[in-house]
C-alpha positions as a Markdown table, in Angstrom:
| # | Residue | x | y | z |
|---|---|---|---|---|
| 1 | Met | -16.6 | -5.3 | -18.6 |
| 2 | Lys | -15.2 | -8.4 | -17.8 |
| 3 | Lys | -11.9 | -7.7 | -19.0 |
| 4 | Lys | -11.8 | -4.7 | -17.4 |
| 5 | Phe | -12.0 | -6.9 | -14.4 |
| 6 | Thr | -9.6 | -9.3 | -15.3 |
| 7 | Asp | -6.7 | -6.7 | -16.7 |
| 8 | Ser | -7.2 | -5.5 | -13.4 |
| 9 | Phe | -7.0 | -8.8 | -11.5 |
| 10 | Gln | -3.8 | -9.5 | -14.4 |
| 11 | Gly | -2.2 | -5.9 | -13.0 |
| 12 | Leu | -3.3 | -6.8 | -8.8 |
| 13 | Ala | -0.7 | -10.0 | -9.7 |
| 14 | Cys | 1.7 | -8.2 | -11.6 |
| 15 | Gly | 1.8 | -5.4 | -8.4 |
| 16 | Leu | 2.1 | -8.9 | -6.1 |
| 17 | Lys | 5.4 | -10.2 | -7.6 |
| 18 | His | 7.0 | -7.4 | -6.3 |
| 19 | Arg | 9.0 | -7.1 | -3.3 |
| 20 | Ala | 7.3 | -3.7 | -1.8 |
| 21 | Val | 4.2 | -4.6 | -2.5 |
| 22 | Lys | 4.7 | -8.1 | -1.0 |
| 23 | Val | 6.2 | -6.1 | 2.3 |
| 24 | Gln | 3.2 | -4.5 | 2.1 |
| 25 | Cys | 0.8 | -7.0 | 2.2 |
| 26 | Ile | 2.4 | -8.8 | 5.0 |
| 27 | Leu | 2.2 | -5.8 | 7.1 |
| 28 | Gly | -1.2 | -5.7 | 6.5 |
| 29 | Ile | -2.1 | -9.6 | 7.5 |
| 30 | Leu | 0.7 | -8.7 | 10.7 |
| 31 | Ala | -2.3 | -6.1 | 11.2 |
| 32 | Val | -5.4 | -8.2 | 10.9 |
| 33 | Ile | -3.8 | -10.3 | 13.3 |
| 34 | Gly | -3.2 | -7.8 | 15.7 |
| 35 | Gly | -6.6 | -6.4 | 15.5 |
| 36 | Met | -8.1 | -10.1 | 15.9 |
| 37 | Ile | -5.6 | -9.7 | 19.2 |
| 38 | Ile | -6.6 | -7.0 | 20.9 |
| 39 | Lys | -10.9 | -7.4 | 19.4 |
| 40 | Leu | -11.6 | -4.2 | 17.5 |
| 41 | Asp | -14.4 | -3.5 | 16.9 |
| 42 | His | -17.0 | -2.8 | 13.9 |
| 43 | Tyr | -15.9 | 1.0 | 13.4 |
| 44 | Glu | -11.9 | 0.0 | 14.0 |
| 45 | Trp | -11.9 | -2.9 | 11.5 |
| 46 | Leu | -13.5 | -0.5 | 8.9 |
| 47 | Ala | -10.5 | 2.0 | 9.8 |
| 48 | Phe | -8.5 | -1.0 | 9.1 |
| 49 | Ala | -9.4 | -2.1 | 6.1 |
| 50 | Ile | -9.5 | 1.2 | 4.1 |
| 51 | Cys | -5.8 | 1.9 | 5.3 |
| 52 | Ile | -4.6 | -1.2 | 4.7 |
| 53 | Ala | -6.1 | -1.1 | 1.3 |
| 54 | Met | -4.7 | 2.8 | 1.0 |
| 55 | Val | -1.4 | 1.4 | 1.5 |
| 56 | Ile | -0.9 | -1.3 | -0.6 |
| 57 | Ser | -2.9 | 0.5 | -2.9 |
| 58 | Ala | -0.2 | 3.6 | -3.0 |
| 59 | Glu | 2.7 | 0.6 | -3.0 |
| 60 | Ile | 1.1 | -0.9 | -6.2 |
| 61 | Met | 0.6 | 2.6 | -8.1 |
| 62 | Asn | 4.2 | 4.0 | -7.0 |
| 63 | Thr | 5.6 | 0.1 | -8.5 |
| 64 | Ala | 3.2 | 1.1 | -11.7 |
| 65 | Ile | 5.2 | 4.7 | -11.7 |
| 66 | Glu | 8.6 | 3.2 | -10.6 |
| 67 | Arg | 8.2 | 0.9 | -13.5 |
| 68 | Ile | 6.7 | 3.8 | -16.3 |
| 69 | Gly | 10.8 | 5.8 | -15.6 |
| 70 | Asp | 12.8 | 3.2 | -16.0 |
| 71 | Tyr | 11.1 | 2.5 | -19.2 |
| 72 | Leu | 11.5 | 5.7 | -20.5 |
| 73 | Asn | 15.1 | 6.1 | -18.7 |
| 74 | Ser | 17.2 | 3.2 | -17.6 |
| 75 | Glu | 19.6 | 5.8 | -17.5 |
| 76 | Met | 19.9 | 8.3 | -13.9 |
| 77 | Asp | 17.5 | 11.2 | -14.6 |
| 78 | Asp | 17.1 | 13.5 | -12.5 |
| 79 | Arg | 13.1 | 14.3 | -13.8 |
| 80 | Ile | 13.2 | 10.7 | -13.2 |
| 81 | Arg | 14.5 | 10.2 | -9.6 |
| 82 | Ser | 12.1 | 12.9 | -9.2 |
| 83 | Ile | 9.1 | 12.0 | -9.5 |
| 84 | Lys | 9.9 | 8.2 | -8.3 |
| 85 | Asp | 10.1 | 10.1 | -5.3 |
| 86 | Leu | 6.5 | 11.5 | -4.8 |
| 87 | Ser | 5.9 | 8.1 | -5.3 |
| 88 | Ser | 7.5 | 7.1 | -3.4 |
| 89 | Ala | 6.4 | 9.8 | -0.5 |
| 90 | Ala | 2.4 | 8.7 | -1.4 |
| 91 | Val | 3.2 | 6.0 | 0.0 |
| 92 | Leu | 4.9 | 6.7 | 3.5 |
| 93 | Val | 2.1 | 9.4 | 3.8 |
| 94 | Ala | -0.2 | 6.5 | 3.6 |
| 95 | Ser | 1.4 | 4.3 | 5.6 |
| 96 | Phe | 1.9 | 7.0 | 8.4 |
| 97 | Gly | -2.0 | 7.9 | 8.1 |
| 98 | Ala | -2.1 | 3.5 | 8.8 |
| 99 | Leu | 0.0 | 3.3 | 11.8 |
| 100 | Ala | -2.1 | 7.0 | 13.3 |
| 101 | Val | -4.8 | 4.5 | 13.4 |
| 102 | Cys | -3.5 | 1.3 | 14.2 |
| 103 | Ile | -2.0 | 3.5 | 17.8 |
| 104 | Leu | -5.0 | 5.0 | 18.1 |
| 105 | Cys | -6.9 | 1.9 | 18.0 |
| 106 | Ile | -4.1 | 0.5 | 20.6 |
| 107 | Val | -4.1 | 3.2 | 22.8 |
| 108 | Arg | -8.1 | 3.7 | 23.7 |
| 109 | Arg | -7.7 | -0.3 | 24.6 |
| 110 | Leu | -4.8 | 0.8 | 27.4 |
């Protein structure tokens, strides 16, 4: 069991080396700062935490899929490009969902 956690933390460290994952982490930190400024309630913090985790997880998965595609074929291949586009779209959908939650929390305070 300990090895599984060790492997997971190694994967997290590897993911955090990638620019796109770093950007999502920075956006998550900015969301937390924004949440402190507008004084989120407990349920809003829960929604923010779930959204931040969802977006960062999607970005890590996207990065993994892109690396697999690059490993399998370093040349341009429409099939791998389509797979990469799909995984990127998953990050976009997660980000839109997180943005919707953020907007709802802000509008509620106006």
